[in-house]
Structures are given as structure tokens and as C-alpha cells.
C-alpha positions as CSV (number, residue, x, y, z in Angstrom):
1,E,0.0,0.0,0.0
2,L,2.9,2.4,0.8
3,K,4.5,1.7,-2.6
4,K,1.2,2.5,-4.3
5,L,1.3,5.9,-2.7
6,S,4.8,6.5,-3.9
7,S,7.5,4.3,-5.4
8,K,10.1,6.5,-3.8
9,I,9.1,5.4,-0.2
10,E,11.6,2.8,1.0
11,V,10.1,0.1,3.2
12,I,11.9,-2.1,5.8
13,M,9.9,-5.1,7.0
14,L,10.1,-5.9,10.7
15,T,8.2,-9.0,11.9
16,A,8.2,-11.8,14.5
17,H,6.8,-14.3,11.9
18,C,9.9,-14.8,9.7
19,T,10.0,-17.4,7.0
20,V,11.9,-17.6,3.8
21,E,8.6,-17.4,1.8
22,S,7.4,-14.2,3.6
23,A,10.9,-12.6,3.1
24,V,10.8,-13.4,-0.6
25,A,7.2,-12.1,-0.9
26,A,8.0,-8.9,0.9
27,M,11.1,-8.2,-1.3
28,K,9.1,-8.9,-4.5
29,L,6.5,-6.4,-3.4
30,G,9.2,-3.8,-3.1
31,A,10.6,-4.0,0.5
32,A,14.2,-2.7,0.7
33,D,15.1,-5.0,3.5
34,Y,13.8,-7.5,6.1
35,L,14.4,-7.9,9.8
36,K,13.0,-10.3,12.4
37,K,12.2,-9.8,16.0
38,P,13.9,-9.7,18.4
39,F,16.2,-7.3,16.5
40,D,19.6,-5.8,17.4
41,I,19.4,-2.0,17.5
42,E,22.8,-1.6,15.8
43,E,21.7,-4.0,13.0
44,L,18.6,-1.9,12.5
45,K,20.8,1.3,12.3
46,I,23.0,-0.3,9.6
47,V,20.0,-1.5,7.6
48,I,18.4,2.0,7.7
49,L,21.7,3.7,6.6
50,K,22.1,1.2,3.8
51,T,18.5,1.8,2.7
52,L,18.9,5.6,2.7
53,G,22.1,5.1,0.6
54,I,20.2,3.0,-1.9
55,A,17.4,5.6,-2.0
56,E,19.9,8.4,-2.7
57,L,21.5,6.3,-5.5
58,K,18.1,5.8,-7.1
59,R,17.4,9.6,-7.0
60,E,20.8,10.3,-8.6
61,N,20.1,7.7,-11.2
62,T,16.7,9.2,-12.1
63,A,18.3,12.7,-12.3
64,L,21.1,11.4,-14.6
65,R,18.6,9.6,-16.8
66,H,16.6,12.8,-17.1
67,Q,19.8,14.7,-18.1
68,V,20.8,12.1,-20.6
69,G,17.3,11.9,-22.0
70,L,17.4,15.7,-22.5
71,R,20.7,15.4,-24.3
72,Y,19.4,12.8,-26.7
73,G,16.0,14.2,-27.3
74,I,15.1,15.0,-30.9
75,D,14.8,18.7,-30.0
76,H,18.4,18.6,-28.9
77,I,19.5,17.7,-32.5
78,V,19.8,21.3,-33.8
79,G,18.8,22.1,-37.4
80,K,16.1,23.1,-39.7
81,E,17.4,21.9,-43.1
82,P,14.8,19.7,-44.9
83,V,17.2,16.7,-44.8
84,K,17.4,17.0,-41.0
85,L,13.6,17.2,-40.7
86,D,13.4,14.0,-42.7
87,I,15.8,12.4,-40.3
88,F,13.7,13.5,-37.3
89,N,10.6,11.9,-38.9
90,L,12.6,8.7,-39.6
91,I,13.8,8.6,-35.9
92,R,10.2,8.9,-34.7
93,T,9.1,6.0,-37.1
94,V,12.0,3.7,-36.3
95,A,12.3,4.3,-32.5
96,P,9.3,2.2,-31.4
97,T,10.5,-0.9,-33.3
98,P,13.2,-3.4,-32.4
99,S,14.8,-3.1,-35.9
100,T,18.6,-2.8,-36.4
101,V,19.7,0.7,-37.5
102,L,22.8,1.6,-39.5
103,I,23.9,5.3,-39.4
104,H,26.2,6.6,-42.1
105,G,28.1,9.9,-41.8
106,E,31.5,11.5,-41.5
107,S,33.2,11.9,-38.2
108,G,31.8,14.7,-36.1
109,T,28.4,14.9,-37.8
110,G,26.5,13.7,-34.7
111,K,25.8,10.0,-35.4
112,E,25.8,9.2,-31.7
113,L,23.0,11.8,-31.1
114,I,20.8,10.0,-33.6
115,A,21.4,6.6,-32.0
116,G,20.7,8.2,-28.6
117,A,17.5,9.8,-29.8
118,I,16.3,6.4,-31.2
119,H,16.9,4.7,-27.8
120,Y,15.4,7.5,-25.7
121,H,12.2,7.6,-27.8
122,S,11.8,3.8,-27.8
123,P,10.1,1.4,-25.3
124,R,13.6,0.5,-24.1
125,V,14.2,4.0,-22.6
126,N,14.4,2.7,-19.0
127,K,16.9,0.0,-19.9
128,P,20.7,0.5,-20.6
129,F,22.0,2.4,-23.6
130,V,25.6,1.0,-24.0
131,K,28.1,2.5,-26.4
132,V,31.3,0.8,-27.8
133,N,33.9,2.4,-29.9
134,C,35.1,-0.4,-32.2
135,A,37.9,1.7,-33.6
136,A,39.5,2.5,-30.2
137,I,40.0,-1.1,-28.9
138,S,42.3,-3.9,-30.2
139,E,40.7,-7.0,-31.6
140,E,41.6,-9.2,-28.6
141,L,40.2,-6.7,-26.1
142,L,37.1,-5.9,-28.2
143,E,36.0,-9.5,-28.3
144,S,36.0,-9.7,-24.5
145,E,34.5,-6.2,-24.2
146,L,31.6,-7.1,-26.4
147,F,30.8,-10.7,-25.6
148,G,32.4,-11.1,-22.1
149,H,34.8,-13.8,-20.8
150,E,35.0,-16.4,-18.1
151,K,37.5,-16.3,-15.3
152,G,40.8,-17.9,-16.6
153,A,39.8,-17.7,-20.2
154,F,43.1,-16.0,-21.1
155,T,46.1,-14.6,-19.3
156,G,45.0,-11.7,-17.1
157,A,41.4,-12.9,-16.9
158,V,41.3,-12.9,-13.1
159,R,37.5,-12.6,-12.9
160,A,34.6,-13.2,-15.1
161,N,33.3,-10.3,-17.3
162,E,29.7,-10.0,-18.6
163,G,30.5,-8.0,-21.7
164,K,28.6,-5.1,-23.3
165,F,25.9,-7.1,-24.9
166,M,24.9,-8.7,-21.6
167,L,25.1,-5.3,-19.9
168,A,22.8,-3.9,-22.6
169,D,20.2,-6.7,-22.1
170,G,16.7,-5.3,-22.5
171,G,18.1,-2.1,-23.9
172,S,20.2,-0.9,-26.8
173,I,23.8,-1.1,-27.9
174,L,25.6,1.3,-30.2
175,L,28.6,-0.1,-32.2
176,D,30.5,3.0,-33.2
177,E,32.5,2.6,-36.4
178,V,31.5,-1.0,-36.9
179,S,33.5,-1.2,-40.1
180,E,36.7,-1.3,-38.0
181,M,35.7,-4.8,-36.7
182,S,37.9,-7.7,-37.7
183,P,36.4,-10.6,-39.8
184,K,36.4,-12.9,-36.8
185,L,34.4,-10.4,-34.7
186,Q,32.1,-9.7,-37.6
187,A,31.2,-13.4,-37.6
188,K,30.5,-13.4,-33.9
189,L,28.3,-10.2,-34.2
190,L,26.4,-11.9,-37.1
191,R,25.6,-14.8,-34.7
192,V,24.3,-12.4,-32.0
193,L,22.0,-10.8,-34.6
194,Q,20.8,-14.1,-35.9
195,E,20.5,-16.2,-32.8
196,K,20.0,-13.5,-30.1
197,E,22.7,-15.0,-28.0
198,V,26.4,-14.4,-27.2
199,D,29.3,-16.7,-26.8
200,K,31.6,-15.6,-23.9
201,V,35.3,-16.1,-24.4
202,G,36.0,-19.3,-22.5
203,G,32.3,-20.0,-22.0
204,R,30.6,-23.3,-22.4
205,E,27.1,-22.3,-23.1
206,P,25.7,-19.4,-25.1
207,V,23.8,-16.7,-23.2
208,K,20.5,-15.3,-24.5
209,V,20.3,-11.5,-24.8
210,D,17.5,-9.1,-25.9
211,V,19.4,-6.1,-27.3
212,R,18.5,-3.6,-30.0
213,V,21.7,-3.1,-32.2
214,M,22.6,0.2,-33.8
215,A,25.8,0.8,-35.7
216,T,27.6,3.8,-37.1
217,T,30.2,4.0,-39.9
218,N,32.0,6.7,-41.7
219,R,33.1,4.3,-44.5
220,N,31.2,3.1,-47.6
221,L,30.4,-0.4,-46.5
222,E,29.4,-1.6,-50.0
223,E,32.9,-0.7,-51.1
224,Q,34.4,-2.5,-48.1
225,I,32.4,-5.6,-49.1
226,R,33.9,-5.5,-52.6
227,K,37.4,-5.3,-51.0
228,G,36.6,-8.2,-48.8
229,A,37.0,-6.2,-45.6
230,F,33.3,-6.4,-44.5
231,R,30.9,-9.4,-44.5
232,E,28.0,-9.0,-46.9
233,D,25.7,-11.1,-44.8
234,L,26.4,-8.9,-41.7
235,Y,25.9,-5.8,-43.8
236,Y,22.3,-6.9,-44.7
237,R,21.6,-7.8,-41.1
238,L,22.7,-4.3,-39.9
239,N,21.2,-2.5,-42.8
240,V,17.5,-3.0,-42.0
241,V,17.1,0.7,-41.5
242,T,19.7,3.2,-42.9
243,I,20.0,6.8,-41.8
244,A,22.5,8.8,-43.8
245,F,23.6,12.0,-42.0
246,P,25.1,14.6,-44.3
247,P,28.2,16.6,-43.5
248,L,27.9,20.1,-42.2
249,R,29.1,21.6,-45.5
250,E,26.0,20.1,-47.2
251,R,23.6,21.7,-44.8
252,K,25.0,25.1,-44.2
253,G,21.6,26.5,-43.4
254,D,21.9,24.8,-40.0
255,I,25.1,26.7,-39.1
256,P,23.5,30.0,-37.8
257,E,21.2,27.9,-35.5
258,L,24.1,25.7,-34.3
259,I,26.1,28.9,-33.5
260,R,23.3,30.3,-31.4
261,Y,22.9,26.9,-29.6
262,F,26.6,26.6,-28.8
263,V,26.9,30.3,-27.7
264,E,24.0,29.7,-25.3
265,K,25.5,26.4,-24.1
266,Y,29.0,27.8,-23.3
267,N,27.6,31.0,-21.9
268,K,26.0,28.9,-19.2
269,E,29.0,26.6,-18.7
270,M,31.5,29.6,-18.4
271,N,29.1,32.0,-16.7
272,K,29.4,34.6,-19.5
273,K,26.9,36.9,-21.3
274,I,28.1,36.8,-24.9
275,Q,25.2,38.2,-27.0
276,G,26.2,36.4,-30.2
277,I,28.6,36.9,-33.2
278,S,28.9,39.7,-35.8
279,R,27.4,39.3,-39.2
280,E,30.9,39.3,-40.7
281,A,32.0,36.5,-38.4
282,E,28.9,34.5,-39.3
283,Q,29.5,34.9,-43.0
284,C,33.1,33.7,-42.5
285,L,31.8,30.6,-40.7
286,L,29.2,30.0,-43.5
287,R,32.0,30.1,-46.2
288,Y,34.2,27.6,-44.4
289,H,33.9,23.9,-45.4
290,W,34.1,22.3,-41.9
291,P,36.1,19.1,-42.4
292,G,35.5,18.3,-38.7
293,N,31.7,18.9,-39.1
294,V,29.6,19.9,-36.1
295,R,32.2,18.8,-33.6
296,Q,34.7,21.3,-35.1
297,L,32.2,24.1,-35.2
298,E,31.4,23.4,-31.5
299,N,35.1,23.5,-30.6
300,C,35.5,26.8,-32.5
301,I,32.6,28.5,-30.7
302,E,33.7,27.1,-27.3
303,R,37.2,28.6,-27.8
304,A,35.8,31.9,-29.0
305,I,33.5,32.2,-25.9
306,L,36.5,31.2,-23.6
307,L,38.8,33.9,-25.1
308,C,36.1,36.6,-25.5
309,P,36.1,39.2,-22.6
């Protein structure tokens, strides 16, 4: 009844009629802990402190989820160009489904924001959103990072590791720069997509997982297939829905809005009151070709706000 009033209320059960069955039932109904009479006052103090600590962690987790949700909201992806509005509509269409999504785009265009928006507008929003940079980890480590390993599976494996797919169970996983995966790992990823299970390094039995897979790439995967660097069967598994995110130089109409957004963002972070930029400076930024895309523009504005008195 207390939990119906508010899920934030923490309940400690205290009873003289203690059985395993009643303890399990109380915990299933949402009790934070369980004590039997007669009780030790010091034990009760410890349980209360532990429960308060858990409650604080829950509040922090809720606040963090809210902040992350704001960051990955569709409204946070700044831009008014028609191509961007088409992407917004595609995100809204794709998000409620479990389909695999492949996001194309140059480095710095904001591919991670699209993946985040899909996750945070999906039914999996309250489950993990796990990100893995496939280009930043060696093949040996990436296999363990993705699929997990058992204790003693290789030198240095002093304890078992669940792996990112198991951590993302029920939620979504983003494989950033999936084209950098070795052929061996591509085969294991294909098995995950087909069988919905992972094989841990050194494990005996496969482990079932329910994970929505999203992948990004800045390469032409069809060209990679012709070169023999990427598996064609994996490509078709990943390529259920494709979102192509154009570079900033092809959507320059978004630049003024992005400038305003970054000026406001860094004004808040640096406690400044910069009103904006001059027309001449804006024209200069519009003429530039931005090889580093939105990330480079953001760095440029951040530096300008930092140095501007």
C-alpha cells in the first residue's frame, strides 16, 4: 500500500513471523530489506543507513537519466534543413520498433546523437544504452569487451566479465565505427544478430540476450564488401534501416542555429553573457567547409567564448 502511494518510499519489513517465503514475498512487493524480532538496534541502524544510501543512488540515477534523456531528445539535435527534418521523422518512425539501424556519416556529424534519440524515444528507454567504440579497442580486447569472458579464459582474466551485450540486455547497444571490426568479430556479431545469444570467451554455453543493435560507420560499406573487408551477410543484417547523416558543408543552413545553440551552451558553462557573433564572423563561418563537421564548429565556438572578454 505504501508503494502504491509513492514508489520513492523505502520500506523495511520488521516481523516476528519470519519465514523464507514471507521474506521473498516482501522483497518482491518492493521492500528494501527485512528484519526479524527480536532485533539488534545496531543492526537496525545499519539497515536504515544502507536503505537511505540506496534511495539516494536511485534519486541520482533518475536525475542522470533525465539529463541524458534531454541530451538525446530529438529537440536537442539542432537544425532546420529539410534533410534534417526528414531524419527527425525517420527517428520517430524507427524508435518504437526493435529493428537494427545503420547510421552513415562523416566523423563529427552527430551520429551518436541520432542513436541516442532512437533509444530514448523507444520502449527501451528505461533500460541501458551501451556505447562501444570499435575503432578504439584492439581485436583481442574488443571480443572480451563485447561478448564477455569467463575467469581464466586467457592470461589476465582474473575474474569473469559480462561483456557489453549482456550489460545492454533489455536495452540498446551502439557499435560506433562497426566497419573497423575484424572478420572474426564480424562473424560473432552476425551470430548475435541471428540467434539473439552471445558466446563468452572461454564460456561453455551461449547466453540469451535481448538487445537492439545500432551501428555507425564513416566508410562506404558496399565498397568495403567489394574489397573483402566487410561481410556481406552482416551488412544486410545491420542495414535493416539506414540513416544517412550529411556533413555540415552540405547543410550550411543549420550553421546559424548551431552557432546560437553553442553560444548559449557555453555562456551557461562559463558564466558569460556573450550576445552572439557579428554578421561578418557568421559569413566567415558559413563560407568555411568544416572538415571536422559539427564537432569542429562546437570547438570553434567554445574557444571563442572562452577567449572573449
